[in-house]
N, C-alpha and C positions, 0 to 999 in steps of 0.2 A: 504493499499500499504506499509506504513512504517513498520507494523508488518510483512508483507510478506518479505520485504527486510531484516529485522533483522533475521528472521527465516532462510532465504536462506543464509545469511552471516554466521550464526552459523553452518549450515550444511556444508558449504564450508570449514570453518575452521577445522571442524572435519575431513572432507575428506582429507584435506591437511595433517593433522597430521597422519592419517592412511597411506597415500601414502608414506610419509617419513619413517614411521616405517617399512614398508614392502620393502623398498629399491628401490623405483621407482623414485628417485629424479632426474635421468638423462634423462628420456625419454620425448617425446613431450607431453605426457598426463599430466605430472606434470607441464610443462611450461604452458599448456592451463589452467590448474586449477589456477595457479598463476595469469594469465591474467584475468580470470573471477573474482578472489578474488580482484584484484586491482580495477577493474571496480566497484565492489560492495562497496569497501571502499571509492572510490571517491563519489559514490552516498550518502554515509553516512557522507561525508565531513571529513573523517579521512585521510587526505592527506599524512601525514608522513608515516602512515602504508601502504597506497597505493603504495608509492614509494618503500618501502621495498619489497612488493609483485612483483612489476614490475622488480626490480633488480633481484630477484630470477628467474623470468620468462626468463631472458637472460642467465641463467647458463645452463650448460650441452650442449645439441645438439638441440636447438630450430630451427624451420624453419625460413626462411627469413621473412615470414609474421609475425611470432610470435615476432621476434626481433623488427620489425618496430612497431607493436602494443604496445610492452613493452616500447619502446622509446617514442611513442606518449603519452601513459598514464603517463609516468614520466614527460614529458614536461608539460602536462596539470595540473598535480598535483603541480608542481613547480610554475606554474603561480599563482595558488591559494594561495601559501605560499609566494608570492613575491620574490621568489628566481630566479630572472630574468637572472642573469648571468649564473647560472648552467643550466637553461632551454635552454638558447641559445647554450651552449656547447653540450647538448644532442641532440638538433634539428640539429646541424651541422652534427653529426654522422649519424642521420637518412637520411639527405639530401645527404651526401657523398655516402652512400650505394645505394641510388636510385635517382640519380639526374634527371631522366626522369619520375619519378612517381609523379603525380599531388598532391597526398595527402602528400607526403614527402616535396614537394616544398612549398605547402601551409602552412604546419607546420613550415617550416623554416621562411616563411613570418610572421607567428604569433610570432615567437621568435625574429625576427628583430623588429617587432612592440613593443614588451615588453621591448626592449632595448632603445626605443625612436627613432629608426632609421626608420622613417615613409616612406621616399622616397624609401629606399632599400626594405622595406616590400612591398610597392606597386608594385615594379618591380617583386618581387617573386610571388605575387598573379597573376599578368599578365602572368608570365611564367607558373604557374600552370594551368591557363585557356587555355594556348596554347597547353598543353598536353591533357587537358580534359575540353572542354567548359561547361560541366555540373558539375564541381567541386563546390559544395556549399560553402566550406570554402574559395575558391578563390574569389567567388562573395562577400562573407561576408567581406573579407579583403578589397576589393575595396570600399565597402560601408563605412567602417570605415575611410578609407583614404579620401574619398570625403567629409565626415562630417567635418573633421579637416580643410578642405579648404573652408568650407561654401557652398559647392555645394549640398544643401540639397535635391533638387528634384532628382538629379542624384543618390545621395546616397540612397534615398528611392527605386528607381528603382532597384539598385543593391541588396539591402537588400531583396526586395520582390522576386527577381530572386533566391537568395540564399535559401529563404524559400520554393520555389517550389521543390528544390532538397533535402532539409533537414528540412521538416516541423516540426519535433519533437525535433529539437536542441534548447534548451531553450535560449542559448546565442544569437541566431539570433533574437528571439522575443525581447530580451532585447535591442538589437541594434535598432530594429524598434521603440521601445518605446522611446529611446533616441533621435532618429531623429525627431519623432513627437513632443517631448518636445522642441527641438531646433526650430521647426517650429511654436511653441507656439499653438499647437493643443493638448490641455491637455487631453480631453476626449479620443481621439484616442490613446494617449500615455498611459493612464491608462489601456485601453483594452489590449494593447500589453504587458505591464508589468504584467497584470493579466494572460495572456497566458504563460509568462515566469514562473511565480510562479507555475501555474498548471502543468507545465512540469518538475519541479524539483522533483527528486525521493523522497527526504525526506522533502517535503514542509511543513510538520507540525512541524518539529524540526529545520529546516534550518534557520540559522541567515540571510542568503541572502534573503530567502522568507519573513522573518519578516520585514527587512528593506524595501523591495519592497512593502509590503502591506502598510507600512506607507507612502511611496511615492505615491501609488495609492490613498490613502485617501486624501493626500494633494492636488494632482492634481484635484480630483473631488470636493474639497472644493471650487474651483473657479466657479463651475456651468457654467452659461452662460457668466460670466465675461471674457473679453479679457485680457490676461496677457500682461503687459507692454504696455498698451494702451496710445498713445500720445494724451493727452487731450488738448494740446496747439499747435495751428498752424497746418500746414500740415505735413505729414510724411516725406517730403523731406526737411523741414526747418532745419537750423543749429542754434545752440544756443551758445553764447559765454559768459562765466562768469569769474569773477576774482577768483584767488586763492592765497593763501599764503603758503610759505614753513615753516613747523613746524617740527623740528627734521628730516629734509630731506624727509618729506612726503608732498604730494600735498593735501591741505585742502580747501574745499569749504563750503559755508554756504547752508543749506537746511532745508526745513520744512517737517515734517512727519505728515500726516493727519491734515494739517492746523494749526499745532502748531507754536511755536516760532522758529526762525532760530537757528540751532545748527551746530557745526562743523562736517563735514564728511570727512574722508580720501578717496581720489579717489584711489581705489585698484584694479588693473588689476590682482593681484595675489589671488583674492578671487572668489569663484564660485558664490556667491550671495551677495546681499546687506546685511549688518550685523548691528543689533541693540543691544545695551546693554539691560539688563533686566530692568534697571531703565527707560530708554527712552521708551521702548516698553510698559511698564505699564502706564507711564504718558500719552502716546499718543493713548492708547486703541488699541494697536496691539495685537490681540489675537493669542496665539499659537494654532496650529492645531495638530501636531504630533511631535515626536522626529525623528531626522535623525542622521546619522553617519558622522562626520567630522574628518579631520586629518590635522595636521600642524606641524610646528617646535616646539619641546619641549618634555620633558620627558613623558608627558601624552600621546602623540601620538594620538591615536584615542579618539574622544571626542563626546559624545552625546549632540546635541544641538536641540533647538526647531525650527521647520519650521512654518512660519507665512506669512500672506499677508498684505502688507501696502496698504491702500486704495488709498492714494495720496502721492507722493513724489515730492516736488517742489525744483528745483535748478535754481535760477534766474527766468527767464520767462518760463523755461521748466517744464512742469507738466506731470508726468507719473502716470497712475492709475494701480492698481492691480499688485503691485510689489512683487514677491516672495522674502522672506527674511529669514535670520537666526537670532534667538534671542540667545544671549550668556547666556543661563541658563541651568545648573547651572554655575555661574561665577567662574573663577579660583581664588584661593587664592594665596597669596605670590607673587603677581606681583608688580613691582616697581611703576606702575601707573594703573589707571582704564582702562578697556578695552573700546576702542573708537568705535564710529560708522564708518562704511565704506560703500561706494557706489561702486558697480561693474558695470561700464558702458557696458563692453563687454557682461555680462550676460543679459543685457537689449537689446542687439543687436545694441548698439550704437558705432560707430567709434568715435575716439577722436583725437584731436590735442593738444599737450602740448607746449605752447610757454613760455619757462622759462624767456626770456628777458622781455616780457610784463606782465608776470604772468597772462596769460589768458588761459582758457581751452575751447575748442570748441567741441561741441557734436552734433551728428546727425546720421541719418541712412546712409547718404552718405557724404563724404568729397569732397571738390573741389580739383582739381589737384595741385600738388606742385612739385618743382624741388629739389629732394633730392640729397645728396652726396652718400647715400647708401640705398639699399633696401634689407631687410631681409625677406625671405619667412616666413609667419606666419601660425602656426598650432594651432587651438583651440580645445582641447579635455578636456573639463571642465575648463582648464586653458589655457592661451595664452603662447605658447612656440616658441622659435627659435632654430636653429641648431647652435652648437658651437663645436670647436675642442680644446681639452686639450693637451698641450705639444706636439702638432703635431702628436699625436698617438691615441687619443681616441675621437670619435665623440659622441655627446650626445645632449639631448634636455634640454634647460634651460627655466624655467619660467621667463617671463618678468613681473616684479612686481613693479608697481608704489608705492605700500605700503611698499616696502623693502628699505633698506638703502645701502647695500653693494653688492659686487659680491661674491657669495659663490659657493662652490662645495658640492655635496653630499658626505658623507663618503664612499659610495659604489664606486663612481667615483674616489675619491682620493686614494682609496686603490689599484687601478689598474694602476696608472701612476708611472713612474720613477721620482724621485727627485734627486737633487744634493746630493752627499755624505755628505756634511757638513750642509745640510739644517736642521734647528731646527724648531719644531712646538711650539707654545705658547698657553697654555690653555686660553680660553675666557669664559666670563659669558654672554651668549646670551639668549634672551627670544623671543618666538614667540607666535602664536595663541594657542599653546598647552603647554605653560609654559616655564620654563627654560630648556635649552638643556645642560645637564651636560657634554656631550661629545664634545662640540664645541671647536675648536682650530683654531689658525691662522697659515696658511701654506704659507711661503714666496716662491718666486722664481718660480711661476707658469706662463706658457705662455698660453694665451687664444687667440682664433681667432674666430670671428663671421663674416663670409663672408670675406671681406678684412680688417675688423677692428681688430687690434691686441692690446693686452695688454701683454707686455713682462716683464718677471721677476717681476710679480705682486703678491702682498700678497692677498690671498683669505681666507675667513672664511669657514671652513669645518663644515658642519651641518649633523645631522642624519635626513635624509629625507626618511627613510624606510616607515613610516606610510603614508605620502601623496603619495608616489610612489605606495604602495599597493592599496590605494583607487583609484588612477588614472588608475591602470592596466599597467603601464610602469615605467621604472626606470628613475627618474629625474637625470640629470647631475649636476644641480645646479640652482641658482637663480641669475638674474641680476636686480639690483635695481637702486637707485638714482645715485650711483657713476658712473654707465654707462650712464644712460639716461640724466643726467644733461648737458652733453656735446653737446646736439643736440636740434633742433626743432624736435619734435617727432610726427609722425602720426601712430596711430593704425587704419589701414584701413581694416575693415572686408569685404567690397565689393571685394577688390582686393587680400585679404589674404596676406598683406604685412605690415611690419613696415618700414616706410620711416624716414630717419634720415638726417637732414641738419645741418652742423657744426655751432656752436655758436662761438663767439670770445673767446679767452683764458681769457681775462680780465673778461668777463661776467661769465664764468664758475667759476673762482676763487672767484668772489664776492658772489656766492651762498654758 
């Protein structure tokens, strides 16, 4: 298949050259050739070249259908390059030209999703299905939205409906695999990811295929073991443990595989529980495969080892078969050793953070509370909430208990207006992927999260391109301890909300 693709691509390139030489660059035949060439280049994962081909396909006198296909190919290529803003602009052009075309509306929904505007994206997918109830991309978009709100059974129904209309679309099979993984049905997830790999045109050379094969191997390493099995008490039981604040991070004591208690940072900004190489080796946590990770820092993308912790104990809570990341190879040049962290949301656990009593409550379900604010929670690999920047830009922010400050992505910061006399100040910031040499402090920013406002506030601007690319949508920023410390905080996965109840000003200042 790969040899055939490359041969066809070579023939197509030759044909394009001949067509240009004989002066047929302005007719619809040339436009069609460029469209076919662009599709072949996408299959080869040569996305920049594909965009060039689709740009040429829009020149001259293309048909309406050819213009739409060129815009569609451009948008899909830009997604793969994490050029989300440009993809959004191109999708708007496609939608404006055909606002009653289901494919154009669904494409616009995909672009809204890639900007982190999940609610607007869902409205677009619903509109696409209003025009054509059999639009597979519309059903797929609804499935993605339902997953972020924890409605996994409904998401699976929508994804399976999408597959009925687009059975050979690899992205749809990947989404099915993701839903099964969130359901903790690892073997079925592995099958779906296998279907995804088999449908990739260049599966023997594709980096996406290679990483997915690693994921399949990891999922199957669990065999008949139930991931995140609650070995202590009933599944409805709640557990409360003490924590301490260390450098504005919530730290609990935990045991790995029955070893001695060590410090773990409670990290809602991590996809998995994380171990250092030293602790993994000492507690006999064996790596299975490598996976791709991304975080703040100049390294950007980082290969880490996937492993399974047999037992993780925090107070009287015991969880068996915990998927985890081992930070191997470790980063050099860091100011301190990389610490262990526990991701409760990845384990399907809701949490309550009581800063006054320094108590952390964990469980599949939380009891009702009376908050001052409720923020809709979306979980797509990471927990996010909606925010507005300078009353002009809506974006999704990661809610990160392992983070310290409120930050903006460089992409978001570049699109907002600042006061004429505003100066930025370089900072030395490090994250899970090392130092971020581009970080700076930007004063005078106004932020709004529902009705919670931060006016004239200094934010740290970080390069979040790598984590955005891995997530598949543009991050607006991160909200950490500076935000959360003001409240009694509930991360409620059942209700898909973050509840916030005010603490006293004196208590906040004492932290």
